[in-house]
C-alpha positions as CSV (number, residue, x, y, z in Angstrom):
1,X,27.2,50.6,210.6
2,X,30.7,49.5,211.0
3,X,33.0,48.5,208.2
4,X,32.9,44.8,209.0
5,X,29.1,44.7,208.9
6,X,29.0,46.4,205.5
7,X,31.6,44.1,204.1
8,X,29.7,41.0,205.3
9,X,26.6,42.3,203.7
10,X,28.4,42.7,200.4
11,X,29.8,39.2,200.6
12,X,26.4,37.8,201.3
13,X,25.0,39.8,198.3
14,X,22.5,41.7,200.5
15,X,23.6,45.1,199.2
16,X,25.4,46.4,196.2
17,X,28.9,47.9,196.3
18,X,27.7,51.4,195.4
19,X,25.3,51.3,198.4
20,X,28.1,50.0,200.6
21,X,30.3,52.8,199.5
22,X,27.7,55.4,200.3
23,X,27.2,53.9,203.7
24,X,30.9,53.9,204.5
25,X,31.7,57.3,203.0
26,X,28.7,59.7,203.3
27,X,28.8,62.8,201.1
28,X,29.9,65.8,203.1
29,X,28.6,69.2,202.2
30,X,31.4,71.6,201.4
31,X,30.8,75.0,203.1
32,X,31.6,78.3,201.4
33,X,34.2,80.4,203.2
34,X,32.8,83.5,204.9
35,X,33.7,87.0,203.5
36,X,35.9,89.2,205.6
37,X,34.8,92.7,206.5
38,X,37.8,94.2,208.2
39,X,41.6,93.8,208.4
40,X,43.4,94.2,211.7
41,X,47.1,95.1,211.5
42,X,49.6,95.0,214.4
43,X,53.2,96.2,213.8
44,X,56.1,95.8,216.3
45,X,59.3,97.5,215.3
46,X,62.7,97.7,217.1
47,X,63.0,101.4,216.6
48,X,61.9,102.3,220.1
49,X,59.0,102.3,222.4
50,X,57.6,105.6,221.0
51,X,57.5,104.2,217.5
52,X,55.5,101.2,218.7
53,X,53.1,103.3,220.6
54,X,52.6,105.6,217.6
55,X,52.0,102.6,215.2
56,X,49.6,101.1,217.8
57,X,47.5,104.3,218.0
58,X,47.4,104.6,214.2
59,X,46.4,101.0,213.7
60,X,44.1,100.7,216.7
61,X,40.9,100.3,214.8
62,X,40.4,97.7,212.1
63,X,40.6,98.9,208.5
64,X,37.5,98.2,206.3
65,X,38.3,95.7,203.5
66,X,36.7,97.9,200.9
67,X,39.4,100.5,201.4
68,X,42.1,97.9,200.8
69,X,40.3,96.6,197.7
70,X,39.9,100.1,196.4
71,X,43.6,100.9,196.9
72,X,45.1,97.6,195.7
73,X,42.5,97.2,193.0
74,X,44.0,100.0,190.9
75,X,47.1,97.9,190.5
76,X,45.3,94.6,189.9
77,X,47.6,93.3,187.1
78,X,50.9,94.2,188.7
79,X,52.9,91.5,190.5
80,X,53.1,92.1,194.3
81,X,56.0,89.8,195.1
82,X,58.4,88.3,192.5
83,X,59.4,85.5,194.9
84,X,55.9,84.1,195.2
85,X,54.7,85.4,191.8
86,X,51.4,86.7,193.1
87,X,49.4,89.4,191.5
88,X,47.3,92.0,193.3
89,X,44.1,90.4,192.2
90,X,45.1,87.1,193.8
91,X,46.2,88.9,196.9
92,X,42.7,90.5,197.1
93,X,41.1,87.1,196.8
94,X,43.2,85.7,199.6
95,X,42.4,88.5,202.1
96,X,38.7,88.5,201.2
97,X,38.2,85.3,203.3
98,X,37.5,85.6,207.0
99,X,40.0,84.0,209.4
100,X,43.2,84.6,207.3
101,X,46.2,85.3,209.5
102,X,49.6,86.5,208.2
103,X,52.5,86.7,210.6
104,X,55.7,88.3,209.1
105,X,58.9,88.2,211.1
106,X,62.0,89.8,209.8
107,X,65.7,89.2,210.6
108,X,65.8,92.3,212.7
109,X,63.0,90.9,215.0
110,X,60.4,93.3,213.6
111,X,56.9,91.8,213.4
112,X,53.8,92.5,211.3
113,X,50.6,90.6,212.1
114,X,47.6,90.9,209.7
115,X,44.3,89.3,210.5
116,X,41.0,89.4,208.6
117,X,37.7,89.6,210.6
């Protein structure tokens, strides 16, 4: 039904306002975010082509998320970054969701790309 049809039915007292609201705005089911399994990291540095190739080989395969949780989990109460005031526990909650993408660019044109899959 369109908005005008619903409003005319309300004005003619055919339906109640609560019913009209449900007809205009149906309840949408909120989906839970999917959990990530791996973290893929890509680093591009301006140090030279050999450094980029070396980092590419080291970070070729995705890193399992449980390794990151195990390493960062030991420092769960420490603040990771003072500028954003984020703790390690909050950081772990953020990267535990699939589809997160962090792209860091520095002033020296170095780039770090972190994706969760």
